[in-house]
Every structure is written in structure tokens, then in C-alpha cells.
C-alpha positions as CSV (number, residue, x, y, z in Angstrom):
1,M,27.7,10.9,18.1
2,K,29.6,8.6,15.7
3,F,28.7,5.2,14.2
4,L,31.1,2.2,14.1
5,T,30.6,-1.1,12.3
6,F,31.8,-4.5,13.5
7,S,31.4,-7.9,11.9
8,G,31.6,-11.6,12.9
9,E,30.4,-15.1,12.2
10,T,27.6,-14.6,14.6
11,P,25.8,-11.6,16.2
12,A,27.5,-12.6,19.5
13,V,31.0,-12.4,18.0
14,A,30.3,-9.0,16.4
15,L,28.8,-7.7,19.6
16,K,31.8,-9.0,21.6
17,L,34.2,-7.1,19.3
18,A,32.1,-3.9,19.6
19,Q,32.0,-4.2,23.4
20,K,35.8,-4.6,23.6
21,K,36.4,-1.6,21.3
22,C,33.6,0.8,22.5
23,G,32.9,-0.1,26.1
24,E,29.7,-0.8,27.9
25,N,27.8,2.4,27.0
26,A,27.7,2.2,23.3
27,L,24.2,1.8,21.7
28,V,23.2,-0.8,19.2
29,V,21.8,0.9,16.0
30,S,21.3,-2.2,13.8
31,T,22.1,-5.8,13.5
32,K,21.9,-7.6,10.2
33,Q,23.2,-10.6,8.3
34,I,25.2,-9.6,5.3
35,R,26.3,-13.1,4.1
36,R,24.7,-16.4,4.5
37,K,26.7,-19.5,5.5
38,T,27.7,-21.7,2.5
39,I,29.8,-24.8,1.9
40,N,32.8,-22.6,1.0
41,S,32.3,-19.6,3.4
42,T,31.1,-18.8,6.9
43,S,28.1,-16.6,7.7
44,L,28.8,-12.9,8.4
45,Y,26.9,-10.5,10.6
46,E,27.2,-6.8,10.9
47,V,26.5,-4.7,14.0
48,V,26.4,-0.9,13.9
49,V,26.9,0.9,17.2
50,A,26.7,4.6,18.2
51,V,29.2,6.1,20.6
52,E,29.7,9.6,22.0
53,E,32.6,11.6,20.4
54,V,34.9,13.1,23.1
55,E,36.6,16.4,22.3
56,E,40.0,17.3,23.8
57,K,38.8,20.4,25.5
58,Y,35.4,19.4,26.6
59,T,33.0,16.5,26.6
60,R,29.9,16.8,24.4
61,P,26.8,16.7,26.5
62,K,24.7,13.6,26.2
63,P,21.6,14.0,23.9
64,K,18.3,14.1,25.7
65,P,16.3,10.9,25.5
66,V,13.4,10.8,23.2
67,Q,11.1,9.7,25.9
68,K,11.2,9.5,29.7
69,N,11.4,5.7,29.9
70,S,14.2,5.4,27.4
71,E,15.6,2.4,29.3
72,D,12.6,0.4,28.0
73,V,13.7,0.9,24.4
74,L,17.4,1.8,24.3
75,L,19.4,-1.3,24.8
76,N,23.1,-0.9,25.6
77,I,25.6,-3.1,23.9
78,S,26.5,-5.0,27.0
79,E,22.9,-6.0,27.7
80,A,22.4,-7.0,24.0
81,A,25.5,-9.3,24.2
82,K,24.3,-10.8,27.4
83,Q,20.9,-11.5,26.0
84,I,22.2,-13.1,22.8
85,S,24.7,-15.2,24.8
86,K,21.9,-16.3,27.2
87,I,19.6,-17.3,24.3
88,A,22.3,-19.4,22.5
89,N,23.8,-20.7,25.8
90,I,27.2,-19.3,24.9
91,K,29.8,-19.0,27.7
92,N,31.8,-15.9,27.6
93,S,35.0,-17.8,28.1
94,N,34.3,-19.8,24.9
95,V,34.0,-16.7,22.7
96,D,37.3,-16.2,21.0
97,N,36.0,-13.9,18.2
98,S,35.9,-16.9,15.8
99,K,34.3,-19.9,17.5
100,V,31.3,-20.4,19.8
101,H,30.2,-23.6,21.5
102,I,26.4,-24.3,21.4
103,T,25.0,-27.0,23.6
104,P,22.4,-29.3,21.9
105,R,18.8,-28.4,22.8
106,T,15.5,-30.3,23.0
107,N,12.6,-29.2,20.7
108,E,10.9,-27.5,23.7
109,E,14.1,-25.6,24.5
110,L,14.5,-24.6,20.9
111,G,11.0,-23.2,20.9
112,D,11.8,-21.1,23.9
113,I,15.0,-19.9,22.2
114,K,13.0,-18.9,19.1
115,D,10.6,-16.9,21.2
116,E,13.4,-15.1,23.0
117,I,15.1,-14.3,19.7
118,T,11.9,-12.9,18.3
119,K,11.6,-10.7,21.4
120,L,15.1,-9.5,21.0
121,A,14.7,-8.8,17.3
122,D,11.7,-6.7,18.1
123,K,13.8,-4.7,20.6
124,I,16.5,-4.1,18.1
125,K,13.8,-2.9,15.6
126,L,12.6,-0.5,18.2
127,I,16.2,0.8,18.7
128,Q,16.5,1.4,14.9
129,D,13.1,3.2,15.0
130,M,14.3,5.6,17.7
131,F,16.5,7.3,15.1
132,W,13.8,7.9,12.5
133,E,13.4,11.3,11.0
134,E,15.8,13.3,13.1
135,K,14.8,11.4,16.2
136,A,11.7,13.6,16.5
137,P,8.5,11.8,17.9
138,L,6.3,14.8,17.3
139,R,4.3,15.0,14.0
140,N,1.8,17.8,13.7
141,N,1.4,17.9,17.5
142,L,0.8,14.2,17.5
143,Q,2.9,12.2,19.9
144,I,4.0,9.0,18.1
145,P,5.4,6.3,20.4
146,P,8.5,4.6,18.9
147,E,6.7,1.3,18.6
148,F,4.3,3.0,16.1
149,S,7.1,4.4,13.9
150,E,7.2,1.5,11.5
151,I,3.6,1.8,10.3
152,Y,3.8,5.6,10.4
153,K,6.8,5.6,8.1
154,L,5.1,3.1,5.7
155,A,1.9,5.1,5.6
156,K,3.7,8.4,5.1
157,K,6.0,6.9,2.4
158,S,2.9,5.6,0.5
159,G,1.7,9.2,-0.1
160,M,-1.2,9.2,2.4
161,G,-2.4,12.8,3.2
162,E,-0.9,14.2,6.4
163,N,-4.3,15.1,7.9
164,H,-5.6,11.6,7.1
165,L,-2.6,9.9,8.6
166,E,-2.9,12.1,11.7
167,N,-6.6,11.1,12.1
168,I,-5.8,7.4,11.7
169,M,-2.9,7.5,14.1
170,N,-5.1,9.2,16.6
171,L,-7.8,6.5,16.2
172,T,-5.1,3.8,16.6
173,L,-3.6,5.3,19.7
174,E,-7.0,5.9,21.2
175,H,-8.6,2.5,20.6
176,M,-5.6,0.1,20.6
177,P,-5.3,-1.7,24.0
178,N,-1.9,-1.1,25.7
179,R,-1.2,-4.8,26.0
180,M,-1.1,-5.0,22.1
181,R,1.5,-2.3,21.8
182,S,4.6,-4.3,22.8
183,N,4.9,-6.2,19.4
184,S,5.4,-4.4,16.1
185,N,3.6,-7.2,14.2
186,T,0.5,-6.9,16.4
187,I,0.5,-3.1,15.9
188,K,0.7,-3.6,12.1
189,R,-2.1,-6.1,12.1
190,Y,-4.3,-3.7,14.1
191,F,-3.5,-0.8,11.7
192,L,-4.4,-3.0,8.7
193,V,-7.8,-3.8,10.2
194,L,-8.5,-0.2,11.0
195,L,-7.6,1.0,7.4
196,R,-9.8,-1.7,5.9
197,K,-12.8,-0.4,7.8
198,L,-12.3,3.1,6.4
199,I,-12.5,2.0,2.7
200,P,-16.0,1.8,1.2
201,I,-16.3,-0.9,-1.5
202,R,-19.1,-1.4,-4.0
203,V,-19.4,-5.1,-4.5
204,E,-20.1,-6.3,-8.1
205,A,-23.8,-7.2,-7.9
206,T,-25.3,-10.3,-9.5
207,Q,-27.9,-8.9,-11.8
208,E,-31.2,-10.5,-12.7
209,K,-31.6,-11.5,-16.3
210,K,-33.9,-8.7,-17.2
211,A,-32.2,-6.0,-15.2
212,K,-30.4,-3.3,-17.2
213,K,-27.3,-1.4,-16.1
214,V,-26.0,1.6,-18.0
215,M,-22.4,2.5,-17.0
216,M,-20.7,5.7,-18.2
217,F,-16.9,6.1,-17.7
218,V,-15.6,9.6,-17.3
219,G,-12.2,11.0,-16.3
220,P,-9.1,12.8,-17.6
221,T,-7.3,12.0,-20.8
222,G,-4.9,9.0,-20.6
223,V,-6.2,7.3,-17.5
224,G,-7.3,4.2,-19.4
225,K,-11.1,4.5,-19.8
226,T,-11.2,2.7,-23.2
227,T,-9.0,-0.2,-22.0
228,T,-11.0,-0.5,-18.8
229,I,-14.2,-0.7,-20.8
230,A,-12.7,-3.5,-22.9
231,K,-11.7,-5.4,-19.8
232,L,-15.2,-5.1,-18.2
233,A,-16.9,-6.0,-21.5
234,A,-15.0,-9.2,-21.6
235,R,-15.5,-9.8,-17.9
236,Y,-19.3,-9.4,-18.1
237,S,-19.9,-11.2,-21.4
238,Y,-17.4,-14.1,-21.2
239,L,-15.6,-14.5,-17.9
240,Q,-18.3,-14.4,-15.3
241,E,-20.2,-17.6,-14.3
242,K,-23.4,-15.9,-15.5
243,R,-22.7,-14.3,-18.8
244,K,-24.5,-11.1,-19.8
245,K,-25.4,-9.4,-23.0
246,V,-23.1,-6.4,-23.3
247,G,-23.3,-3.4,-25.6
248,I,-20.9,-0.5,-26.1
249,I,-21.4,3.2,-26.9
250,T,-18.6,5.6,-27.6
251,L,-18.9,9.3,-27.2
252,D,-15.2,9.7,-27.8
253,T,-15.3,10.7,-31.5
254,Y,-12.5,13.3,-31.0
255,R,-9.8,10.6,-31.0
256,I,-9.8,8.4,-34.1
257,G,-7.4,6.0,-32.5
258,A,-9.7,5.5,-29.5
259,V,-12.7,4.8,-31.6
260,E,-10.9,2.3,-33.8
261,Q,-9.5,0.6,-30.7
262,L,-12.9,0.2,-29.1
263,F,-14.5,-1.0,-32.4
264,Q,-11.7,-3.6,-32.8
265,Y,-12.3,-4.9,-29.2
266,A,-16.1,-5.0,-29.9
267,K,-15.5,-6.9,-33.1
268,M,-13.2,-9.5,-31.4
269,M,-15.8,-10.1,-28.7
270,R,-18.7,-9.9,-31.1
271,L,-20.4,-7.2,-29.2
272,P,-22.7,-4.5,-30.6
273,I,-21.3,-1.0,-30.6
274,E,-22.7,2.5,-31.4
275,D,-20.9,5.8,-31.8
276,V,-22.7,9.1,-30.9
277,V,-21.6,12.7,-31.6
278,D,-24.7,14.7,-30.7
279,P,-26.5,14.5,-27.3
280,N,-29.8,14.4,-29.1
281,D,-28.8,11.0,-30.7
282,F,-27.8,9.5,-27.4
283,N,-31.3,8.0,-26.6
284,N,-31.5,6.4,-30.0
285,A,-28.2,4.6,-29.4
286,L,-29.4,3.5,-26.0
287,N,-32.6,2.2,-27.4
288,S,-30.8,0.3,-30.2
289,L,-29.0,-1.6,-27.4
290,N,-32.1,-2.2,-25.4
291,H,-31.7,-5.9,-25.6
292,C,-28.4,-5.7,-23.7
293,E,-28.2,-6.2,-19.9
294,V,-25.1,-4.1,-19.6
295,I,-24.3,-1.0,-21.7
296,L,-20.8,0.5,-21.3
297,I,-20.3,4.1,-22.4
298,D,-16.9,5.5,-23.3
299,T,-16.4,9.2,-23.1
300,V,-13.9,11.7,-24.4
301,G,-11.0,12.3,-22.0
302,S,-11.1,15.8,-20.8
303,S,-9.0,18.0,-18.5
304,Q,-10.7,18.8,-15.2
305,Y,-10.4,22.4,-16.2
306,D,-12.1,22.1,-19.7
307,K,-15.5,23.4,-18.7
308,Q,-16.8,23.1,-22.3
309,K,-16.2,19.3,-22.6
310,L,-17.5,18.7,-19.0
311,A,-20.7,20.6,-19.8
312,K,-21.2,18.5,-22.9
313,L,-20.8,15.3,-20.8
314,E,-23.5,16.6,-18.4
315,N,-25.7,17.3,-21.4
316,F,-25.5,13.7,-22.5
317,I,-26.5,12.5,-19.0
318,R,-29.3,15.1,-18.6
319,K,-30.9,14.2,-21.9
320,S,-30.9,10.4,-21.3
321,D,-34.1,8.5,-20.6
322,F,-32.1,5.9,-18.8
323,S,-30.6,5.9,-15.3
324,I,-26.8,6.2,-15.8
325,D,-24.2,4.9,-13.3
326,V,-21.3,7.4,-13.5
327,N,-17.9,5.9,-12.9
328,L,-14.9,8.3,-12.4
329,V,-11.8,6.6,-13.7
330,L,-8.5,7.8,-12.1
331,S,-4.8,6.9,-12.4
332,A,-3.4,5.5,-9.1
333,G,-0.1,7.2,-10.0
334,C,-1.5,10.8,-9.7
335,K,-0.5,13.0,-6.8
336,L,-3.1,13.4,-4.1
337,E,-3.6,17.1,-4.9
338,D,-4.3,16.3,-8.6
339,L,-6.7,13.5,-7.6
340,E,-8.6,15.8,-5.3
341,D,-8.8,18.5,-8.0
342,I,-10.0,16.0,-10.6
343,Y,-12.7,14.7,-8.3
344,K,-13.8,18.2,-7.4
345,N,-14.3,19.3,-11.0
346,F,-16.0,16.1,-12.1
347,S,-18.2,15.8,-9.0
348,F,-21.1,17.8,-10.6
349,L,-21.8,14.7,-12.7
350,D,-23.0,13.0,-9.6
351,I,-20.2,10.4,-9.4
352,D,-21.5,7.0,-8.3
353,T,-18.2,5.1,-7.9
354,L,-14.5,5.3,-8.4
355,I,-12.2,3.1,-10.6
356,F,-8.4,3.2,-10.2
357,T,-6.1,2.2,-13.1
358,K,-2.4,1.8,-13.6
359,F,-1.7,0.0,-10.3
360,D,1.4,-1.4,-11.9
361,E,2.8,2.1,-12.6
362,T,3.1,3.3,-9.0
363,R,4.2,2.3,-5.6
364,A,2.5,5.1,-3.7
365,F,-1.0,3.8,-2.9
366,G,-1.6,6.0,0.1
367,T,-2.9,8.7,-2.4
368,V,-5.6,6.3,-3.5
369,F,-6.6,5.6,0.1
370,S,-6.7,9.3,0.9
371,L,-9.0,10.2,-1.9
372,I,-11.4,7.4,-1.0
373,Y,-11.2,8.4,2.7
374,N,-11.7,12.1,1.8
375,T,-14.7,11.7,-0.6
376,N,-16.2,8.6,1.0
377,K,-17.1,7.4,-2.5
378,P,-17.1,3.6,-3.0
379,V,-14.5,2.1,-5.2
380,S,-15.5,-0.7,-7.6
381,Y,-12.5,-1.9,-9.7
382,F,-8.7,-1.8,-9.7
383,S,-6.9,-2.1,-13.0
384,T,-3.5,-3.8,-12.4
385,G,-1.9,-3.8,-15.8
386,Q,-2.4,-3.4,-19.6
387,E,-3.5,-7.0,-20.5
388,V,-7.1,-7.3,-21.7
389,P,-9.1,-8.8,-20.2
390,D,-6.9,-10.2,-17.3
391,D,-5.6,-7.2,-15.5
392,I,-8.7,-6.0,-13.7
393,I,-10.0,-7.1,-10.4
394,M,-13.0,-6.2,-8.2
395,A,-11.9,-3.7,-5.6
396,S,-11.3,-4.9,-2.1
397,S,-10.1,-3.1,1.0
398,D,-7.7,-5.9,1.7
399,F,-5.9,-5.6,-1.6
400,L,-5.5,-1.8,-1.3
401,V,-4.3,-1.8,2.3
402,N,-1.8,-4.6,1.6
403,C,-0.5,-2.6,-1.4
404,I,0.1,0.3,0.9
405,L,1.9,-1.6,3.7
406,E,3.4,-4.6,1.8
407,G,3.8,-3.5,-1.8
408,F,1.9,-4.1,-5.0
409,D,4.1,-6.9,-6.4
410,V,3.7,-9.0,-3.2
411,E,-0.1,-8.4,-3.1
412,K,-0.6,-9.1,-6.9
413,E,1.2,-12.4,-6.5
414,K,-0.9,-13.4,-3.5
415,H,-4.1,-12.4,-5.4
416,A,-3.0,-14.4,-8.5
417,K,-2.4,-17.5,-6.4
418,S,-5.7,-17.2,-4.6
419,S,-7.5,-16.9,-8.0
420,R,-6.1,-20.1,-9.5
């Protein structure tokens, strides 16, 4: 099999050239516009076709079709040319590789043409998808129809765990009605809805005035616990419609820079702050902030393998007279294996919820989904950048799923516009 490229002012012109050169049996691999029409230049379209290579001594056998009904998906070049010509009402006699004559159409006819072009574009997309990953439709004994290949590739590229992806594809194939499978956009929307339902979210509750919430933030070194606390302190005390009295406690006395940073944030926001070294002094610090509705506790960052530091954290929690909400803070940029290992080694602290930071430093959000899916722990906040207090949002399944399938930059821009 070899691939040849042809170009023309319109798809019809490029296809006509390919048909003339390669014959009726060549297969269209892709069609794309590589130059838009301007005042000084014409538009340019590129068509890539695949043709069988013929040896002098023998003819290479034709490859086996990927599925039995390959004629429903594989569109030969002649048929593609006829469909495009029919849509644009182009007479074959008028095509001279440089000019086409298009008869003016009514609005109703233009609407029909748009629908036909959409259908044809979808067929071309399916042709491209037939060549994905060495043309193999089998993934871990899961038969993936070609029309599902787009969402499969997006989910896999996002870093989603293989077993999770397999389970979700099985659910999609099992429950999605056949009538919805003919359009790739419909399949994508269905997949989006299914993923959203699999992500537990803890909604930020509106607290009563006298209710008290003590939140401890734990996690590895460098995930952004201190910055997250500063963002939430500003959010609770200044940015919410109903402002709360907020106090801060730091247990991270190992890093002088972290202590100074948090004290500086507290000073800027005029919030009370206490530092604690010994677990026996922990209750005294909590009692000194008893007038606060929300108490945020920063902890020392520790490796998930440092049993001594983890045991000391547990000692703080065990000796507290207050009910503590434990938030595991994780970097969205970590590999799935590392996220699972971190969660496993911190889980003895009875994690209540997950917070993911550094959304701006990765493009593989499937790992975040897989950890949530695997642990079934609700997620409460996403940190989307370094700016305090702006770059933190309440977690939502919509935001995460759209990051997986559409990209973080697109979703952040949409979220920013909706928040204005």
C-alpha cells in the first residue's frame, strides 16, 4: 500500500486528479484544506489516497477488511467524487482541474447541501479512523467499532487507565442505542454524559453562621498545599457572597519558606494564624481559633513512603478534640501509578475528599479521572494556575470531562466567560 497526495482549488478538483491518476479503486485516506481563499490567492485542498503497489513478478494480495461490512465505511475515490459533485451540482464536463461551475441555490437547497456535506465529512472521518493504531480494532479483547475510535483515542491519549477505559467502552457499547452510532458527534456527546456520571463531586456547602469546619490538607511535597490554602482562605473570607471568619494553622515547621509564605498570606488577608510543632499543642491552637467558622490546616509535605512523617500526621488527627475533614492534595500532572500509590499510602488518614492542583501544567487529565473512578472519593476543588486567589474553582464533572476530551485551554476559557 502506498499513499499519494493530490491538490486542487476544491475537493472535487483534487479528487478528479486522483481519480485520473490512480483509477477507480483507490481509497481516500484524508481530505483537508491547506490554504484558505484570499484576495491574492485561491483556496487549496489536499487529498491523500491509498493505492495497492503492484510488483513485477506478482501482485500483492489485498489486505483483509477490518470488518465484514467494510463497504459501509470504506469509500472509494470514485464514489467520493460523485458525492461531492452531486452536492455542489458540479457537472463532470465542466471540471477542467481549474474551474467549476456552481448553480445558485435557494436557502432551503443550501441547507440540504450543508446536511449532505456534514454526512460526507463524517464518512471521511470514519475512513481516517480505519487506519488507527495499525488498523487493529481489538483492544484487550474488546471489539471497538470504527465509529468509536475517535473517543477511544482521545480517552487513551489522556492517560486514562486501560482497565477503566475498557469498562467505560463496554458500558457505552452496551447501553448506547444503535440509531445513535452513525454520527461521531452524537457518540462523543453520549460518552461525555457517561463519564460525568462516574465522577463523584463534593459540592461546596453553604454553612450556617455557627457551624465550624476544620479542614486539614495532606499530600506529597510540592503539590501546592500552602498555595491552595491561601486561595481557599481568600475565597471563604472575601470572595464568597457570605463571608466567613477564617483561621489558619500550620504544622509545616520543617520548611521555613513555607511558614513565612503562609504567615505573609495571613497578614495580607488579616487572618489569625497559629504554628504548631507538637501534637500535644494542637488542641490549644484549635481552641485559640474557636471563634472562626473555617480553620484551614497546612501540613508538612511528605513522601508517601515516609512512614515516620505520616505517623506524626495521624497523631495530630487522633489527638484532636475536633472533627477534622482530611483533604488529600494531588498534582494533576502525576502518572496514574504514582497517584494510586500516593492515595494508597495516605488512605489510612481516612481521606474525605480529593483536591487536584496544577491543571495548567499537564494535558493528560485521564489520570485524574481514573484515580477518582478507582477510589470513588469525591473531588472538591481544582487548582488551575498559580495566581492567588483566582486560580481555584469548585470541582465539576463537566469541567474535568471537557478537559479530557477538548483540552484544558478551551475549557478554562469557557469557564472564565461563564464566570463573568
